[in-house]
C-alpha positions as CSV (number, residue, x, y, z in Angstrom):
1,M,147.3,-79.0,-187.9
2,N,147.3,-80.1,-184.2
3,L,150.8,-81.7,-184.7
4,L,152.1,-78.3,-185.9
5,F,151.2,-76.6,-182.6
6,R,151.5,-79.5,-180.2
7,G,155.3,-78.9,-179.6
8,T,155.0,-75.2,-178.9
9,H,153.2,-75.6,-175.6
10,L,156.1,-77.7,-174.2
11,F,158.2,-74.5,-174.0
12,S,155.7,-72.6,-172.0
13,K,154.2,-73.2,-168.6
14,I,150.7,-72.6,-167.5
15,P,150.7,-69.8,-164.8
16,K,149.8,-70.8,-161.3
17,W,146.7,-68.6,-161.3
18,A,145.2,-70.3,-164.3
19,T,142.5,-72.8,-163.6
20,L,142.5,-74.5,-167.0
21,D,145.2,-75.9,-169.2
22,P,144.0,-75.4,-172.8
23,W,146.3,-78.1,-174.1
24,L,144.5,-80.7,-172.1
25,L,140.9,-79.8,-173.3
26,S,139.4,-82.7,-175.2
27,K,136.3,-84.9,-175.3
28,N,138.1,-87.1,-172.8
29,T,138.8,-84.3,-170.4
30,P,136.0,-81.7,-170.8
31,H,135.8,-78.5,-168.7
32,T,132.7,-77.0,-167.1
33,V,132.5,-73.2,-167.1
34,A,131.0,-72.0,-163.8
35,N,129.1,-68.8,-163.1
36,I,129.9,-66.3,-160.4
37,L,127.1,-64.9,-158.3
38,D,127.9,-62.4,-155.5
39,G,131.5,-63.6,-155.5
40,Q,130.6,-67.2,-155.1
41,I,131.2,-69.9,-157.8
42,I,127.9,-71.4,-158.9
43,N,127.9,-74.8,-160.7
44,S,124.6,-75.5,-162.4
45,P,123.3,-79.0,-163.2
46,K,122.0,-77.7,-166.5
47,T,124.7,-77.0,-169.1
48,D,125.0,-76.1,-172.7
49,S,127.5,-78.4,-174.5
50,I,130.1,-77.0,-176.9
51,V,131.6,-79.2,-179.6
52,D,135.3,-79.1,-180.4
53,P,135.5,-77.8,-184.0
54,L,138.8,-79.5,-184.7
55,H,138.4,-83.0,-183.3
56,G,134.7,-83.4,-182.6
57,G,133.2,-84.4,-179.3
58,I,132.0,-82.2,-176.4
59,F,134.9,-80.4,-174.7
60,L,133.2,-77.6,-172.9
61,H,130.1,-77.4,-170.7
62,N,128.7,-73.9,-170.1
63,S,126.6,-73.6,-166.9
64,L,123.1,-72.2,-167.3
65,P,120.7,-70.9,-164.7
66,T,118.3,-73.7,-163.8
67,D,115.3,-71.9,-162.5
68,K,113.7,-68.5,-162.2
69,T,115.0,-68.1,-158.6
70,L,118.6,-68.3,-159.6
71,L,117.9,-66.0,-162.5
72,D,116.3,-63.5,-160.1
73,A,119.4,-63.7,-157.9
74,Y,121.6,-62.6,-160.9
75,V,119.2,-59.7,-161.6
76,A,119.3,-58.7,-158.0
77,S,123.1,-58.8,-157.9
78,Q,123.2,-56.5,-161.0
79,L,120.8,-54.1,-159.4
80,K,123.2,-53.6,-156.5
81,V,125.7,-51.9,-158.8
82,P,125.5,-48.1,-158.6
83,V,124.2,-46.3,-161.8
84,S,127.4,-44.4,-162.2
85,G,129.5,-47.5,-161.9
86,L,132.2,-48.5,-159.5
87,H,135.0,-47.7,-161.9
88,N,134.0,-44.2,-163.0
89,P,137.3,-42.4,-163.7
90,I,135.9,-39.0,-162.9
91,R,134.5,-39.9,-159.4
92,N,137.1,-42.4,-158.4
93,V,140.5,-41.5,-159.9
94,G,142.4,-43.8,-157.5
95,R,140.4,-46.8,-158.6
96,Y,140.9,-45.9,-162.3
97,M,144.7,-45.8,-161.7
98,Q,144.5,-49.1,-159.8
99,L,142.7,-50.8,-162.7
100,G,145.3,-49.5,-165.1
101,E,148.0,-51.2,-163.0
102,I,146.0,-54.4,-162.9
103,F,145.6,-54.5,-166.7
104,L,149.3,-53.8,-167.1
105,N,150.1,-56.7,-164.8
106,I,147.7,-58.9,-166.8
107,A,149.4,-58.0,-170.1
108,T,152.8,-58.6,-168.6
109,E,151.8,-62.1,-167.4
110,M,150.3,-62.9,-170.8
111,R,153.5,-62.0,-172.6
112,K,155.5,-64.5,-170.6
113,P,156.3,-67.6,-172.7
């Protein structure tokens, strides 16, 4: 099955904004998924390993909060968000339109071969 799809990625390039090439994921080159806390990337020493269902071997490490202090920081970060939300279309029409343009640009990028 892998041989069937292996050649298709040769015709497409990974966009410059992407941080991971999915064709290179394997047990030899695993990827660690980081968390974001208050706009900062947080790598945790404690991870949950995910096994590649096609080839076996661990190919992803998912970062987990290591202690209660870090977990409390995530909760505090969530409590900073207003109840009505930052993207409420009724209260902030300009932001709603801006997000529509962002999603349009994302969809356009994803359609590129």
